[in-house]
N, CA, C, O and the ligand as a Tripos MOL2 file, in Angstrom:
@<TRIPOS>MOLECULE
protein
  309   307    78     0     0
PROTEIN
NO_CHARGES

@<TRIPOS>ATOM
      1 N           6.1200   12.9140  -16.8520 N.3       1 MET1
      2 CA          5.4220   11.7660  -16.5550 C.3       1 MET1
      3 C           6.0690   10.6500  -15.9770 C.2       1 MET1
      4 O           5.5350    9.5490  -15.8410 O.2       1 MET1
      5 N           7.2740   10.9520  -15.6230 N.am      2 GLU2
      6 CA          7.8850    9.7410  -14.7390 C.3       2 GLU2
      7 C           7.4640    9.4680  -13.5860 C.2       2 GLU2
      8 O           7.6960    8.3300  -13.1780 O.2       2 GLU2
      9 N           6.7430   10.3850  -12.7330 N.am      3 HIS3
     10 CA          5.9500   10.2040  -11.7870 C.3       3 HIS3
     11 C           4.7830    9.4300  -11.6220 C.2       3 HIS3
     12 O           4.2370    9.1860  -10.5460 O.2       3 HIS3
     13 N           4.3230    8.9460  -13.0750 N.am      4 LEU4
     14 CA          3.3150    7.9680  -13.2840 C.3       4 LEU4
     15 C           3.7800    6.5050  -13.2820 C.2       4 LEU4
     16 O           2.9720    5.5760  -13.2530 O.2       4 LEU4
     17 N           5.1260    6.3290  -13.3140 N.am      5 LEU5
     18 CA          5.5660    5.1210  -13.0670 C.3       5 LEU5
     19 C           5.7550    4.6810  -11.7230 C.2       5 LEU5
     20 O           5.3840    5.3930  -10.7900 O.2       5 LEU5
     21 N           6.4540    3.2490  -11.4830 N.am      6 ASN6
     22 CA          6.4060    2.9170  -10.1940 C.3       6 ASN6
     23 C           7.6740    3.6370   -9.4970 C.2       6 ASN6
     24 O           8.8350    3.3840   -9.8180 O.2       6 ASN6
     25 N           7.3290    4.4990   -8.5720 N.am      7 CYS7
     26 CA          8.4110    5.1630   -7.8830 C.3       7 CYS7
     27 C           8.7360    4.8740   -6.3880 C.2       7 CYS7
     28 O           9.6070    5.3700   -5.6720 O.2       7 CYS7
     29 N           7.7930    3.9330   -6.1180 N.am      8 ILE8
     30 CA          7.8190    3.2770   -4.6480 C.3       8 ILE8
     31 C           9.2340    2.9260   -4.2850 C.2       8 ILE8
     32 O           9.8690    2.0740   -4.9060 O.2       8 ILE8
     33 N           9.7730    3.6860   -3.1350 N.am      9 LYS9
     34 CA         11.0540    3.4200   -2.5200 C.3       9 LYS9
     35 C          10.8840    2.5560   -1.3030 C.2       9 LYS9
     36 O          11.6390    1.6000   -1.1240 O.2       9 LYS9
     37 N          10.0580    2.8110   -0.5770 N.am     10 GLU10
     38 CA          9.7770    1.9710    0.6910 C.3      10 GLU10
     39 C           8.2690    1.4840    0.8380 C.2      10 GLU10
     40 O           7.3740    2.1790    1.3210 O.2      10 GLU10
     41 N           8.1310    0.3090    0.3970 N.am     11 PRO11
     42 CA          6.6470   -0.1970    0.3120 C.3      11 PRO11
     43 C           6.0660   -0.2280    1.6050 C.2      11 PRO11
     44 O           6.7390   -0.5270    2.5900 O.2      11 PRO11
     45 N           4.7120    0.0960    1.6790 N.am     12 THR12
     46 CA          3.8710    0.1050    2.9710 C.3      12 THR12
     47 C           3.4980   -1.4810    3.0280 C.2      12 THR12
     48 O           2.9690   -2.1050    2.1080 O.2      12 THR12
     49 N           3.8880   -2.0130    4.3180 N.am     13 VAL13
     50 CA          3.7730   -3.4540    4.7050 C.3      13 VAL13
     51 C           2.8810   -3.6380    5.9120 C.2      13 VAL13
     52 O           2.9810   -2.9090    6.8990 O.2      13 VAL13
     53 N           2.0560   -4.5700    5.8240 N.am     14 CYS14
     54 CA          1.3180   -4.8680    7.2250 C.3      14 CYS14
     55 C           2.2860   -5.5520    8.0620 C.2      14 CYS14
     56 O           2.9760   -6.4780    7.6360 O.2      14 CYS14
     57 N           2.3420   -5.1350    9.1710 N.am     15 HIS15
     58 CA          3.2630   -5.7890   10.2190 C.3      15 HIS15
     59 C           3.1850   -7.2140   10.3480 C.2      15 HIS15
     60 O           4.1430   -7.9840   10.2900 O.2      15 HIS15
     61 N           1.6500   -7.5990   10.5780 N.am     16 LYS16
     62 CA          1.5000   -8.9470   10.6820 C.3      16 LYS16
     63 C           1.8630   -9.8240    9.5360 C.2      16 LYS16
     64 O           2.4750  -10.8730    9.7350 O.2      16 LYS16
     65 N           1.5750   -9.5090    8.5650 N.am     17 CYS17
     66 CA          1.9230  -10.0920    7.0760 C.3      17 CYS17
     67 C           3.3800  -10.2920    7.3400 C.2      17 CYS17
     68 O           3.7850  -11.4490    7.4550 O.2      17 CYS17
     69 N           4.3160   -9.1650    7.4630 N.am     18 PHE18
     70 CA          5.6650   -9.2580    7.4770 C.3      18 PHE18
     71 C           6.2180  -10.2300    8.5660 C.2      18 PHE18
     72 O           7.1890  -10.9300    8.2770 O.2      18 PHE18
     73 N           5.6510  -10.3070    9.8000 N.am     19 GLU19
     74 CA          5.8640  -11.2130   10.6680 C.3      19 GLU19
     75 C           5.7750  -12.7420   10.2610 C.2      19 GLU19
     76 O           6.6530  -13.5900   10.4130 O.2      19 GLU19
     77 N           4.4490  -12.9090    9.6790 N.am     20 GLU20
     78 CA          4.2200  -14.2580    9.2020 C.3      20 GLU20
     79 C           5.1200  -14.7060    8.2190 C.2      20 GLU20
     80 O           5.6580  -15.8070    8.3340 O.2      20 GLU20
     81 N           5.3630  -13.8750    7.1500 N.am     21 PHE21
     82 CA          6.2500  -14.1550    6.0760 C.3      21 PHE21
     83 C           7.5370  -14.4110    6.5950 C.2      21 PHE21
     84 O           8.0730  -15.4580    6.2330 O.2      21 PHE21
     85 N           8.2000  -13.5950    7.4450 N.am     22 LYS22
     86 CA          9.4880  -13.7270    8.0740 C.3      22 LYS22
     87 C           9.6160  -15.0720    8.5880 C.2      22 LYS22
     88 O          10.6120  -15.7680    8.3880 O.2      22 LYS22
     89 N           8.4740  -15.4820    9.3360 N.am     23 LYS23
     90 CA          8.6100  -16.7600   10.1050 C.3      23 LYS23
     91 C           8.3990  -18.0090    9.1160 C.2      23 LYS23
     92 O           8.8390  -19.1110    9.4470 O.2      23 LYS23
     93 N           7.8290  -17.8560    8.0950 N.am     24 ASP24
     94 CA          7.7800  -18.9910    7.1800 C.3      24 ASP24
     95 C           7.6910  -18.4890    5.7170 C.2      24 ASP24
     96 O           6.6340  -18.3990    5.0930 O.2      24 ASP24
     97 N           8.9840  -18.1570    5.2150 N.am     25 PRO25
     98 CA          8.8090  -17.6880    3.7450 C.3      25 PRO25
     99 C           8.2590  -18.6070    2.6390 C.2      25 PRO25
    100 O           7.9450  -18.1960    1.5210 O.2      25 PRO25
    101 N           8.1800  -19.7350    2.9980 N.am     26 SER26
    102 CA          7.5520  -20.7890    2.1040 C.3      26 SER26
    103 C           5.9250  -20.4330    1.9470 C.2      26 SER26
    104 O           5.2050  -21.0200    1.1400 O.2      26 SER26
    105 N           5.5820  -19.6540    2.6100 N.am     27 ILE27
    106 CA          3.8800  -19.4100    2.6310 C.3      27 ILE27
    107 C           3.6270  -18.6790    1.2570 C.2      27 ILE27
    108 O           2.5060  -18.7440    0.7540 O.2      27 ILE27
    109 N           4.6490  -17.9820    0.6380 N.am     28 SER28
    110 CA          4.1940  -17.1830   -0.5650 C.3      28 SER28
    111 C           5.6350  -16.8250   -1.1840 C.2      28 SER28
    112 O           6.6520  -16.6440   -0.5140 O.2      28 SER28
    113 N           5.5310  -16.7540   -2.6560 N.am     29 PRO29
    114 CA          6.8050  -16.3580   -3.3010 C.3      29 PRO29
    115 C           7.4530  -15.1390   -2.9940 C.2      29 PRO29
    116 O           8.6440  -14.9420   -3.2340 O.2      29 PRO29
    117 N           6.6600  -14.2790   -2.4440 N.am     30 SER30
    118 CA          7.2900  -12.8640   -1.9120 C.3      30 SER30
    119 C           6.2730  -12.3880   -0.8930 C.2      30 SER30
    120 O           5.1270  -12.8180   -0.7610 O.2      30 SER30
    121 N           6.8800  -11.4170   -0.1810 N.am     31 LEU31
    122 CA          5.9480  -10.5000    0.5880 C.3      31 LEU31
    123 C           4.8610   -9.8490    0.0220 C.2      31 LEU31
    124 O           3.7130   -9.7830    0.4620 O.2      31 LEU31
    125 N           5.3550   -9.3460   -1.0550 N.am     32 ARG32
    126 CA          4.5720   -8.5340   -2.0150 C.3      32 ARG32
    127 C           3.2100   -9.1520   -2.3750 C.2      32 ARG32
    128 O           2.1320   -8.5580   -2.3820 O.2      32 ARG32
    129 N           3.4630  -10.5940   -2.7090 N.am     33 ASP33
    130 CA          2.4520  -11.5240   -3.0790 C.3      33 ASP33
    131 C           1.6910  -11.9200   -1.8560 C.2      33 ASP33
    132 O           0.4880  -12.1520   -1.9840 O.2      33 ASP33
    133 N           2.2200  -12.0170   -0.7650 N.am     34 TYR34
    134 CA          1.4780  -12.4650    0.4140 C.3      34 TYR34
    135 C           0.5240  -11.2310    0.8350 C.2      34 TYR34
    136 O          -0.6110  -11.5440    1.1920 O.2      34 TYR34
    137 N           0.7990  -10.1270    0.8300 N.am     35 THR35
    138 CA          0.0620   -9.0500    1.4420 C.3      35 THR35
    139 C          -1.0500   -8.8050    0.5980 C.2      35 THR35
    140 O          -0.9200   -8.7550   -0.6250 O.2      35 THR35
    141 N          -2.2950   -8.6260    1.2570 N.am     36 LEU36
    142 CA         -3.6620   -8.1690    0.6160 C.3      36 LEU36
    143 C          -4.0950   -7.0050    0.9300 C.2      36 LEU36
    144 O          -5.0620   -6.8400    1.6740 O.2      36 LEU36
    145 N          -3.3410   -5.9430    0.3270 N.am     37 LEU37
    146 CA         -3.7630   -4.5410    0.6190 C.3      37 LEU37
    147 C          -4.7940   -3.7710   -0.0660 C.2      37 LEU37
    148 O          -4.7100   -3.7620   -1.2940 O.2      37 LEU37
    149 N          -5.7720   -3.1070    0.4860 N.am     38 ASP38
    150 CA         -6.6680   -2.0710   -0.1740 C.3      38 ASP38
    151 C          -6.1980   -0.7900    0.1560 C.2      38 ASP38
    152 O          -5.6850   -0.5220    1.2420 O.2      38 ASP38
    153 N          -6.3610   -0.0060   -0.7500 N.am     39 VAL39
    154 CA         -5.9010    1.5230   -0.5780 C.3      39 VAL39
    155 C          -7.0710    2.3100   -1.0990 C.2      39 VAL39
    156 O          -7.6350    2.0350   -2.1580 O.2      39 VAL39
    157 N          -7.3980    3.2640   -0.3360 N.am     40 GLY40
    158 CA         -8.6210    4.0080   -0.6960 C.3      40 GLY40
    159 C          -8.8300    5.4100    0.0830 C.2      40 GLY40
    160 O          -8.3030    5.5670    1.1850 O.2      40 GLY40
    161 N          -9.4830    6.2610   -0.4170 N.am     41 PHE41
    162 CA         -9.6460    7.6710    0.3510 C.3      41 PHE41
    163 C         -10.8280    7.5490    1.5050 C.2      41 PHE41
    164 O         -11.8140    6.8250    1.3680 O.2      41 PHE41
    165 N         -10.6120    8.2360    2.4670 N.am     42 THR42
    166 CA        -11.4240    8.2080    3.6440 C.3      42 THR42
    167 C         -11.8450    9.7810    3.8440 C.2      42 THR42
    168 O         -11.4800   10.7070    3.1200 O.2      42 THR42
    169 N         -12.6860    9.8680    4.9760 N.am     43 ASP43
    170 CA        -13.1250   11.2790    5.3490 C.3      43 ASP43
    171 C         -11.9490   12.0770    5.5610 C.2      43 ASP43
    172 O         -12.0590   13.2630    5.2480 O.2      43 ASP43
    173 N         -10.7160   11.6420    6.0800 N.am     44 ILE44
    174 CA         -9.6670   12.5140    6.5230 C.3      44 ILE44
    175 C          -8.4530   12.2350    5.6430 C.2      44 ILE44
    176 O          -7.4170   12.8540    5.8880 O.2      44 ILE44
    177 N          -8.4880   11.3690    4.6540 N.am     45 GLY45
    178 CA         -7.2520   11.2430    3.9730 C.3      45 GLY45
    179 C          -7.2940   10.0290    3.2280 C.2      45 GLY45
    180 O          -8.2970    9.8470    2.5380 O.2      45 GLY45
    181 N          -6.2720    9.0400    3.2360 N.am     46 ILE46
    182 CA         -6.0420    7.8050    2.4260 C.3      46 ILE46
    183 C          -5.6070    6.8030    3.4910 C.2      46 ILE46
    184 O          -4.8940    7.0750    4.4570 O.2      46 ILE46
    185 N          -6.1130    5.6300    3.2020 N.am     47 GLN47
    186 CA         -5.9460    4.6000    4.2130 C.3      47 GLN47
    187 C          -5.3920    3.2610    3.3570 C.2      47 GLN47
    188 O          -5.8570    2.9330    2.2660 O.2      47 GLN47
    189 N          -4.3820    2.5960    4.0100 N.am     48 VAL48
    190 CA         -3.9960    1.2910    3.6110 C.3      48 VAL48
    191 C          -4.5780    0.2180    4.5950 C.2      48 VAL48
    192 O          -4.4190    0.2960    5.8140 O.2      48 VAL48
    193 N          -5.2360   -0.7490    3.9960 N.am     49 TRP49
    194 CA         -5.8490   -1.5410    4.8470 C.3      49 TRP49
    195 C          -5.5670   -3.2060    4.5220 C.2      49 TRP49
    196 O          -5.6340   -3.6660    3.3820 O.2      49 TRP49
    197 N          -5.3020   -3.8650    5.5090 N.am     50 CYS50
    198 CA         -4.8310   -5.2800    5.2530 C.3      50 CYS50
    199 C          -6.0100   -6.1600    5.1360 C.2      50 CYS50
    200 O          -6.6640   -6.3550    6.1600 O.2      50 CYS50
    201 N          -6.3650   -6.7050    4.0580 N.am     51 ARG51
    202 CA         -7.4220   -7.6900    3.9480 C.3      51 ARG51
    203 C          -7.1310   -8.9650    4.6970 C.2      51 ARG51
    204 O          -7.9910   -9.3830    5.4730 O.2      51 ARG51
    205 N          -5.9800   -9.6340    4.5370 N.am     52 ARG52
    206 CA         -5.7320  -10.6350    5.2590 C.3      52 ARG52
    207 C          -5.9810  -10.6490    6.8110 C.2      52 ARG52
    208 O          -6.4260  -11.6290    7.4090 O.2      52 ARG52
    209 N          -5.6370   -9.4240    7.4120 N.am     53 HIS53
    210 CA         -5.8200   -9.4290    8.8250 C.3      53 HIS53
    211 C          -6.8810   -8.6370    9.3810 C.2      53 HIS53
    212 O          -7.1250   -8.6320   10.5880 O.2      53 HIS53
    213 N          -7.5640   -7.9160    8.4690 N.am     54 GLU54
    214 CA         -8.6660   -6.9890    8.6590 C.3      54 GLU54
    215 C          -8.1930   -5.8790    9.5420 C.2      54 GLU54
    216 O          -8.9100   -5.6060   10.5040 O.2      54 GLU54
    217 N          -7.1230   -5.2170    9.3630 N.am     55 ARG55
    218 CA         -6.4720   -4.2760   10.2490 C.3      55 ARG55
    219 C          -5.8680   -2.9550    9.4590 C.2      55 ARG55
    220 O          -5.6020   -3.0000    8.2580 O.2      55 ARG55
    221 N          -5.7010   -1.8820   10.1950 N.am     56 ASN56
    222 CA         -5.1650   -0.9060    9.5810 C.3      56 ASN56
    223 C          -3.6480   -0.8490    9.3570 C.2      56 ASN56
    224 O          -2.9070   -1.0850   10.3120 O.2      56 ASN56
    225 N          -3.1820   -0.5710    8.2440 N.am     57 VAL57
    226 CA         -1.6590   -0.6290    8.0270 C.3      57 VAL57
    227 C          -1.1500    0.6410    8.0760 C.2      57 VAL57
    228 O          -0.0510    0.8610    8.5840 O.2      57 VAL57
    229 N          -2.0160    1.7250    7.4740 N.am     58 CYS58
    230 CA         -1.5010    3.1680    7.5260 C.3      58 CYS58
    231 C          -2.6210    3.9880    7.2590 C.2      58 CYS58
    232 O          -3.3430    3.6370    6.3260 O.2      58 CYS58
    233 N          -2.9440    5.1300    7.9640 N.am     59 HIS59
    234 CA         -3.8360    5.9110    7.4200 C.3      59 HIS59
    235 C          -3.2370    7.6130    7.7030 C.2      59 HIS59
    236 O          -2.9020    8.1920    8.7360 O.2      59 HIS59
    237 N          -3.2840    7.9510    6.5740 N.am     60 VAL60
    238 CA         -2.4320    9.3430    6.2430 C.3      60 VAL60
    239 C          -3.6000   10.3110    6.4630 C.2      60 VAL60
    240 O          -4.6120   10.1640    5.7770 O.2      60 VAL60
    241 N          -3.5290   11.2840    7.3680 N.am     61 ASN61
    242 CA         -4.2930   12.3610    7.4980 C.3      61 ASN61
    243 C          -4.1050   13.6570    6.7410 C.2      61 ASN61
    244 O          -3.2110   14.3780    7.1840 O.2      61 ASN61
    245 N          -4.7120   14.0560    5.7810 N.am     62 PHE62
    246 CA         -4.5740   15.1600    4.8820 C.3      62 PHE62
    247 C          -4.7720   16.4980    5.7810 C.2      62 PHE62
    248 O          -4.3000   17.5450    5.3370 O.2      62 PHE62
    249 N          -5.3640   16.5060    6.8700 N.am     63 ASP63
    250 CA         -5.5480   17.6980    7.7780 C.3      63 ASP63
    251 C          -6.3920   18.7580    6.9410 C.2      63 ASP63
    252 O          -6.2340   19.9680    7.1040 O.2      63 ASP63
    253 N          -7.1450   18.3090    6.1880 N.am     64 GLY64
    254 CA         -8.0220   19.1400    5.6240 C.3      64 GLY64
    255 C          -7.4180   19.7240    4.0840 C.2      64 GLY64
    256 O          -8.1320   20.2700    3.2430 O.2      64 GLY64
    257 N          -6.2060   19.5150    3.9650 N.am     65 ASN65
    258 CA         -5.5740   19.8460    2.6610 C.3      65 ASN65
    259 C          -6.0160   19.1860    1.5100 C.2      65 ASN65
    260 O          -6.2210   17.9740    1.5740 O.2      65 ASN65
    261 N          -6.2080   19.8450    0.3880 N.am     66 GLN66
    262 CA         -6.4170   19.0580   -0.8740 C.3      66 GLN66
    263 C          -5.0630   18.9150   -1.6460 C.2      66 GLN66
    264 O          -4.5740   19.8690   -2.2510 O.2      66 GLN66
    265 N          -4.4780   17.6730   -1.5960 N.am     67 LEU67
    266 CA         -3.2450   17.5650   -2.3220 C.3      67 LEU67
    267 C          -3.3690   17.2960   -3.6900 C.2      67 LEU67
    268 O          -4.4180   16.7780   -4.0730 O.2      67 LEU67
    269 N          -2.5060   17.5500   -4.4730 N.am     68 GLU68
    270 CA         -2.5370   17.0850   -5.9230 C.3      68 GLU68
    271 C          -2.1900   15.8250   -6.1550 C.2      68 GLU68
    272 O          -1.2610   15.3240   -5.5220 O.2      68 GLU68
    273 N          -2.8710   15.1390   -7.0790 N.am     69 SER69
    274 CA         -3.0310   13.7390   -7.2200 C.3      69 SER69
    275 C          -3.2550   13.6320   -8.8020 C.2      69 SER69
    276 O          -3.8220   14.4880   -9.4810 O.2      69 SER69
    277 N          -2.6820   12.3670   -9.2960 N.am     70 ASP70
    278 CA         -2.7470   12.1520  -10.7200 C.3      70 ASP70
    279 C          -3.0840   10.6820  -10.9320 C.2      70 ASP70
    280 O          -2.2820    9.7760  -10.7040 O.2      70 ASP70
    281 N          -4.5570   10.4730  -11.4670 N.am     71 PHE71
    282 CA         -5.0350    9.3010  -11.7400 C.3      71 PHE71
    283 C          -4.8590    8.8180  -13.1410 C.2      71 PHE71
    284 O          -5.5500    7.8800  -13.5400 O.2      71 PHE71
    285 N          -4.0230    9.3660  -13.8780 N.am     72 ARG72
    286 CA         -3.6850    8.8500  -15.3380 C.3      72 ARG72
    287 C          -2.9630    7.6660  -15.0400 C.2      72 ARG72
    288 O          -2.3250    7.4790  -14.0040 O.2      72 ARG72
    289 N          -3.1150    6.7010  -16.1920 N.am     73 CYS73
    290 CA         -2.2600    5.2760  -16.1360 C.3      73 CYS73
    291 C          -1.4780    5.3770  -17.5630 C.2      73 CYS73
    292 O          -2.0050    5.4640  -18.6720 O.2      73 CYS73
    293 N          -0.3360    5.3500  -17.3120 N.am     74 ILE74
    294 CA          0.5160    5.2550  -18.8070 C.3      74 ILE74
    295 C           1.3000    4.0260  -18.7520 C.2      74 ILE74
    296 O           1.6280    3.5040  -17.6860 O.2      74 ILE74
    297 N           1.6190    3.5340  -19.9810 N.am     75 GLU75
    298 CA          2.4160    2.5080  -20.3000 C.3      75 GLU75
    299 C           4.0410    2.7550  -20.2300 C.2      75 GLU75
    300 O           4.5610    3.6260  -20.9260 O.2      75 GLU75
    301 N           4.7100    2.0250  -19.4450 N.am     76 PRO76
    302 CA          6.2550    2.3170  -19.6010 C.3      76 PRO76
    303 C           6.7250    1.9520  -21.2500 C.2      76 PRO76
    304 O           6.3480    0.9170  -21.7980 O.2      76 PRO76
    305 N           7.3900    2.7250  -21.7670 N.am     77 VAL77
    306 CA          8.0580    2.7040  -23.2160 C.3      77 VAL77
    307 C           9.3800    1.7850  -23.0320 C.2      77 VAL77
    308 O          10.1230    1.5740  -23.9900 O.2      77 VAL77
    309 ZN         -1.6740   -8.2920    7.1980 Zn       78 ZN78
@<TRIPOS>BOND
     1     1     2 1
     2     2     3 1
     3     3     4 2
     4     3     5 am
     5     5     6 1
     6     6     7 1
     7     7     8 2
     8     7     9 am
     9     9    10 1
    10    10    11 1
    11    11    12 2
    12    11    13 am
    13    13    14 1
    14    14    15 1
    15    15    16 2
    16    15    17 am
    17    17    18 1
    18    18    19 1
    19    19    20 2
    20    19    21 am
    21    21    22 1
    22    22    23 1
    23    23    24 2
    24    23    25 am
    25    25    26 1
    26    26    27 1
    27    27    28 2
    28    27    29 am
    29    29    30 1
    30    30    31 1
    31    31    32 2
    32    31    33 am
    33    33    34 1
    34    34    35 1
    35    35    36 2
    36    35    37 am
    37    37    38 1
    38    38    39 1
    39    39    40 2
    40    39    41 am
    41    41    42 1
    42    42    43 1
    43    43    44 2
    44    43    45 am
    45    45    46 1
    46    46    47 1
    47    47    48 2
    48    47    49 am
    49    49    50 1
    50    50    51 1
    51    51    52 2
    52    51    53 am
    53    53    54 1
    54    54    55 1
    55    55    56 2
    56    55    57 am
    57    57    58 1
    58    58    59 1
    59    59    60 2
    60    59    61 am
    61    61    62 1
    62    62    63 1
    63    63    64 2
    64    63    65 am
    65    65    66 1
    66    66    67 1
    67    67    68 2
    68    67    69 am
    69    69    70 1
    70    70    71 1
    71    71    72 2
    72    71    73 am
    73    73    74 1
    74    74    75 1
    75    75    76 2
    76    75    77 am
    77    77    78 1
    78    78    79 1
    79    79    80 2
    80    79    81 am
    81    81    82 1
    82    82    83 1
    83    83    84 2
    84    83    85 am
    85    85    86 1
    86    86    87 1
    87    87    88 2
    88    87    89 am
    89    89    90 1
    90    90    91 1
    91    91    92 2
    92    91    93 am
    93    93    94 1
    94    94    95 1
    95    95    96 2
    96    95    97 am
    97    97    98 1
    98    98    99 1
    99    99   100 2
   100    99   101 am
   101   101   102 1
   102   102   103 1
   103   103   104 2
   104   103   105 am
   105   105   106 1
   106   106   107 1
   107   107   108 2
   108   107   109 am
   109   109   110 1
   110   110   111 1
   111   111   112 2
   112   111   113 am
   113   113   114 1
   114   114   115 1
   115   115   116 2
   116   115   117 am
   117   117   118 1
   118   118   119 1
   119   119   120 2
   120   119   121 am
   121   121   122 1
   122   122   123 1
   123   123   124 2
   124   123   125 am
   125   125   126 1
   126   126   127 1
   127   127   128 2
   128   127   129 am
   129   129   130 1
   130   130   131 1
   131   131   132 2
   132   131   133 am
   133   133   134 1
   134   134   135 1
   135   135   136 2
   136   135   137 am
   137   137   138 1
   138   138   139 1
   139   139   140 2
   140   139   141 am
   141   141   142 1
   142   142   143 1
   143   143   144 2
   144   143   145 am
   145   145   146 1
   146   146   147 1
   147   147   148 2
   148   147   149 am
   149   149   150 1
   150   150   151 1
   151   151   152 2
   152   151   153 am
   153   153   154 1
   154   154   155 1
   155   155   156 2
   156   155   157 am
   157   157   158 1
   158   158   159 1
   159   159   160 2
   160   159   161 am
   161   161   162 1
   162   162   163 1
   163   163   164 2
   164   163   165 am
   165   165   166 1
   166   166   167 1
   167   167   168 2
   168   167   169 am
   169   169   170 1
   170   170   171 1
   171   171   172 2
   172   171   173 am
   173   173   174 1
   174   174   175 1
   175   175   176 2
   176   175   177 am
   177   177   178 1
   178   178   179 1
   179   179   180 2
   180   179   181 am
   181   181   182 1
   182   182   183 1
   183   183   184 2
   184   183   185 am
   185   185   186 1
   186   186   187 1
   187   187   188 2
   188   187   189 am
   189   189   190 1
   190   190   191 1
   191   191   192 2
   192   191   193 am
   193   193   194 1
   194   194   195 1
   195   195   196 2
   196   195   197 am
   197   197   198 1
   198   198   199 1
   199   199   200 2
   200   199   201 am
   201   201   202 1
   202   202   203 1
   203   203   204 2
   204   203   205 am
   205   205   206 1
   206   206   207 1
   207   207   208 2
   208   207   209 am
   209   209   210 1
   210   210   211 1
   211   211   212 2
   212   211   213 am
   213   213   214 1
   214   214   215 1
   215   215   216 2
   216   215   217 am
   217   217   218 1
   218   218   219 1
   219   219   220 2
   220   219   221 am
   221   221   222 1
   222   222   223 1
   223   223   224 2
   224   223   225 am
   225   225   226 1
   226   226   227 1
   227   227   228 2
   228   227   229 am
   229   229   230 1
   230   230   231 1
   231   231   232 2
   232   231   233 am
   233   233   234 1
   234   234   235 1
   235   235   236 2
   236   235   237 am
   237   237   238 1
   238   238   239 1
   239   239   240 2
   240   239   241 am
   241   241   242 1
   242   242   243 1
   243   243   244 2
   244   243   245 am
   245   245   246 1
   246   246   247 1
   247   247   248 2
   248   247   249 am
   249   249   250 1
   250   250   251 1
   251   251   252 2
   252   251   253 am
   253   253   254 1
   254   254   255 1
   255   255   256 2
   256   255   257 am
   257   257   258 1
   258   258   259 1
   259   259   260 2
   260   259   261 am
   261   261   262 1
   262   262   263 1
   263   263   264 2
   264   263   265 am
   265   265   266 1
   266   266   267 1
   267   267   268 2
   268   267   269 am
   269   269   270 1
   270   270   271 1
   271   271   272 2
   272   271   273 am
   273   273   274 1
   274   274   275 1
   275   275   276 2
   276   275   277 am
   277   277   278 1
   278   278   279 1
   279   279   280 2
   280   279   281 am
   281   281   282 1
   282   282   283 1
   283   283   284 2
   284   283   285 am
   285   285   286 1
   286   286   287 1
   287   287   288 2
   288   287   289 am
   289   289   290 1
   290   290   291 1
   291   291   292 2
   292   291   293 am
   293   293   294 1
   294   294   295 1
   295   295   296 2
   296   295   297 am
   297   297   298 1
   298   298   299 1
   299   299   300 2
   300   299   301 am
   301   301   302 1
   302   302   303 1
   303   303   304 2
   304   303   305 am
   305   305   306 1
   306   306   307 1
   307   307   308 2
@<TRIPOS>SUBSTRUCTURE
     1 MET1         2 RESIDUE 1 A MET
     2 GLU2         6 RESIDUE 1 A GLU
     3 HIS3        10 RESIDUE 1 A HIS
     4 LEU4        14 RESIDUE 1 A LEU
     5 LEU5        18 RESIDUE 1 A LEU
     6 ASN6        22 RESIDUE 1 A ASN
     7 CYS7        26 RESIDUE 1 A CYS
     8 ILE8        30 RESIDUE 1 A ILE
     9 LYS9        34 RESIDUE 1 A LYS
    10 GLU10       38 RESIDUE 1 A GLU
    11 PRO11       42 RESIDUE 1 A PRO
    12 THR12       46 RESIDUE 1 A THR
    13 VAL13       50 RESIDUE 1 A VAL
    14 CYS14       54 RESIDUE 1 A CYS
    15 HIS15       58 RESIDUE 1 A HIS
    16 LYS16       62 RESIDUE 1 A LYS
    17 CYS17       66 RESIDUE 1 A CYS
    18 PHE18       70 RESIDUE 1 A PHE
    19 GLU19       74 RESIDUE 1 A GLU
    20 GLU20       78 RESIDUE 1 A GLU
    21 PHE21       82 RESIDUE 1 A PHE
    22 LYS22       86 RESIDUE 1 A LYS
    23 LYS23       90 RESIDUE 1 A LYS
    24 ASP24       94 RESIDUE 1 A ASP
    25 PRO25       98 RESIDUE 1 A PRO
    26 SER26      102 RESIDUE 1 A SER
    27 ILE27      106 RESIDUE 1 A ILE
    28 SER28      110 RESIDUE 1 A SER
    29 PRO29      114 RESIDUE 1 A PRO
    30 SER30      118 RESIDUE 1 A SER
    31 LEU31      122 RESIDUE 1 A LEU
    32 ARG32      126 RESIDUE 1 A ARG
    33 ASP33      130 RESIDUE 1 A ASP
    34 TYR34      134 RESIDUE 1 A TYR
    35 THR35      138 RESIDUE 1 A THR
    36 LEU36      142 RESIDUE 1 A LEU
    37 LEU37      146 RESIDUE 1 A LEU
    38 ASP38      150 RESIDUE 1 A ASP
    39 VAL39      154 RESIDUE 1 A VAL
    40 GLY40      158 RESIDUE 1 A GLY
    41 PHE41      162 RESIDUE 1 A PHE
    42 THR42      166 RESIDUE 1 A THR
    43 ASP43      170 RESIDUE 1 A ASP
    44 ILE44      174 RESIDUE 1 A ILE
    45 GLY45      178 RESIDUE 1 A GLY
    46 ILE46      182 RESIDUE 1 A ILE
    47 GLN47      186 RESIDUE 1 A GLN
    48 VAL48      190 RESIDUE 1 A VAL
    49 TRP49      194 RESIDUE 1 A TRP
    50 CYS50      198 RESIDUE 1 A CYS
    51 ARG51      202 RESIDUE 1 A ARG
    52 ARG52      206 RESIDUE 1 A ARG
    53 HIS53      210 RESIDUE 1 A HIS
    54 GLU54      214 RESIDUE 1 A GLU
    55 ARG55      218 RESIDUE 1 A ARG
    56 ASN56      222 RESIDUE 1 A ASN
    57 VAL57      226 RESIDUE 1 A VAL
    58 CYS58      230 RESIDUE 1 A CYS
    59 HIS59      234 RESIDUE 1 A HIS
    60 VAL60      238 RESIDUE 1 A VAL
    61 ASN61      242 RESIDUE 1 A ASN
    62 PHE62      246 RESIDUE 1 A PHE
    63 ASP63      250 RESIDUE 1 A ASP
    64 GLY64      254 RESIDUE 1 A GLY
    65 ASN65      258 RESIDUE 1 A ASN
    66 GLN66      262 RESIDUE 1 A GLN
    67 LEU67      266 RESIDUE 1 A LEU
    68 GLU68      270 RESIDUE 1 A GLU
    69 SER69      274 RESIDUE 1 A SER
    70 ASP70      278 RESIDUE 1 A ASP
    71 PHE71      282 RESIDUE 1 A PHE
    72 ARG72      286 RESIDUE 1 A ARG
    73 CYS73      290 RESIDUE 1 A CYS
    74 ILE74      294 RESIDUE 1 A ILE
    75 GLU75      298 RESIDUE 1 A GLU
    76 PRO76      302 RESIDUE 1 A PRO
    77 VAL77      306 RESIDUE 1 A VAL
    78 ZN78       309 GROUP 0 **** ****
């Protein structure tokens, strides 16, 4: 079940959000708070979209493969 906890090692960040936050860190308590990201499945895979800048951050192409995924939500003990 460990994989259902936060395992993120490298956060996905909008480049424009990063540049704006780097230029003026007072705009938000953290870059994580500043970014406004949507994540969702598309026809080819999964996309990360910046709502602040209305632009693509990352689009992963599954190349037709059906990958294992787990949508269960658990509470850390
Ligand atoms: Zn952005």
